[in-house]
PLY file of the C-alpha trace (Angstrom):
ply
format ascii 1.0
element vertex 85
property float x
property float y
property float z
element edge 84
property int vertex1
property int vertex2
end_header
-84.99 -18.82 -125.79
-88.52 -17.57 -125.12
-90.87 -19.09 -123.43
-94.09 -19.65 -125.36
-95.86 -20.84 -122.04
-98.60 -18.52 -121.01
-99.94 -18.03 -117.22
-100.10 -19.80 -115.11
-97.58 -21.90 -116.61
-95.04 -19.64 -116.57
-94.50 -20.49 -113.21
-93.04 -24.16 -114.10
-89.87 -25.21 -113.30
-88.11 -25.76 -116.46
-84.49 -26.93 -117.86
-82.94 -26.18 -121.07
-81.87 -29.05 -123.35
-80.60 -29.94 -126.40
-82.63 -32.56 -128.28
-81.85 -33.41 -131.43
-84.94 -33.35 -134.91
-84.51 -35.55 -137.61
-83.68 -33.21 -140.65
-83.98 -33.63 -144.27
-82.60 -37.20 -146.00
-82.32 -38.21 -149.17
-85.93 -40.70 -149.93
-87.35 -42.81 -147.69
-85.64 -42.44 -143.99
-84.64 -45.41 -142.29
-82.20 -46.76 -139.30
-80.24 -49.72 -139.39
-79.01 -52.28 -136.59
-75.58 -50.07 -136.79
-75.31 -46.25 -136.07
-73.90 -45.76 -139.15
-76.30 -47.56 -141.01
-78.92 -44.31 -141.47
-79.78 -41.54 -143.91
-80.91 -39.39 -141.19
-78.88 -36.46 -140.50
-80.22 -35.34 -136.81
-79.96 -31.36 -136.47
-79.74 -30.11 -132.85
-82.51 -27.46 -131.31
-82.59 -25.72 -127.66
-85.55 -26.81 -126.08
-87.23 -25.74 -122.63
-88.08 -28.74 -120.73
-91.17 -27.91 -118.54
-91.84 -29.94 -115.02
-95.69 -30.59 -115.48
-96.24 -32.27 -111.95
-97.47 -29.53 -110.89
-100.30 -29.18 -113.39
-100.69 -32.99 -114.04
-104.57 -32.84 -112.89
-104.99 -30.50 -115.41
-104.36 -32.62 -118.70
-106.60 -35.28 -120.21
-107.14 -36.99 -123.39
-110.76 -35.74 -124.22
-109.45 -31.82 -123.56
-105.76 -31.62 -124.33
-104.98 -35.21 -126.39
-102.62 -35.43 -123.47
-102.72 -36.92 -120.19
-99.98 -38.41 -117.56
-99.83 -40.98 -115.54
-98.45 -41.39 -112.02
-96.59 -44.58 -111.92
-92.99 -44.69 -110.21
-90.06 -45.36 -112.01
-88.32 -48.46 -112.09
-85.03 -48.29 -109.55
-82.51 -50.63 -110.08
-79.94 -51.88 -107.28
-76.39 -50.34 -107.48
-73.94 -52.17 -106.04
-70.50 -51.11 -105.60
-68.65 -54.17 -106.78
-70.41 -54.08 -109.97
-73.50 -55.48 -111.46
-74.44 -58.70 -110.29
-73.96 -61.92 -112.47
0 1
1 2
2 3
3 4
4 5
5 6
6 7
7 8
8 9
9 10
10 11
11 12
12 13
13 14
14 15
15 16
16 17
17 18
18 19
19 20
20 21
21 22
22 23
23 24
24 25
25 26
26 27
27 28
28 29
29 30
30 31
31 32
32 33
33 34
34 35
35 36
36 37
37 38
38 39
39 40
40 41
41 42
42 43
43 44
44 45
45 46
46 47
47 48
48 49
49 50
50 51
51 52
52 53
53 54
54 55
55 56
56 57
57 58
58 59
59 60
60 61
61 62
62 63
63 64
64 65
65 66
66 67
67 68
68 69
69 70
70 71
71 72
72 73
73 74
74 75
75 76
76 77
77 78
78 79
79 80
80 81
81 82
82 83
83 84
């Protein structure tokens, strides 16, 4: 898949992944509580996902309508005996 990014972004690390986009629907799209309760057919698309952390200081809501935050991901303790009860 060709990259649409231009310099200096072409040096960013990226991974290719399949993302599902909503396809056409009959009527207003809806989701139910169960997976089968939906009228949305998803269509897979191959996309490049870039690691923007090296250039995160270049984003702002004022200039790009996008910003980043440096919040650590929550960590969970994993026990060999399984989850705690």
